N, C-alpha and C positions, 0 to 999 in steps of 0.2 A: 572497503566499501566505496562504491561509486558515489559521486556527488549528487545529493538529493536536496531539495529545498528545505530550509529550516522552519519556515512558516507552515503550520499544520494544515491550513486551508489550501495552500499551494501544493503541499505534499500530497494531499488527498486527490487533488486534480491531476497531478502527474501520475500517481499510482493508477487511478481509474483509467486514464487515457492509455497508459502503457499496457495494462491488463487487457483492455479492449483491443488494442492494435497489435501488440507484440507477443503477449504471453497468454497462456490459457487459464491461469489462476494465480492467486497470491503466492503460493509456494514457488512457482516457477519464477515469478518476479523477484522474490526474496533471494532465491538461489543465485540468479544472475547478477543481482545488485549487491550481493554480499552482506545482507542484513538478516537478522533473526526475526522470524515472523512474530513471535510472542512479544519481543521488544517493540517492534513497530506497532503492533495492535494495541499493546498497553499504552504506548505514547499517545496514539490517536484516541484511545478511549477517554483520556483525560479531557479531550476537547469534544467529547460526545460523538465520536465517529465509531461506528461498528462495521465490521466486514460481513457482508451477506453472501454466504456460500452459493445460494441459488442464483444470484444475479452476477456474482463476481465483482462487486463494487463496495466501496465504503460509502456509508450514508451517515 
């Protein structure tokens, strides 16, 4: 797994920026970064972040 921020708020910012600028969706991001989508989503859900498929962003 490539290095990602540990802070959940910084992590969401990085993910949203990378999806907007480099990847077409969360699956592509996860594949490239070597993380499991479910694990990432479950972690961020604890902090009340949900991935919106229609916008391609965590909110």
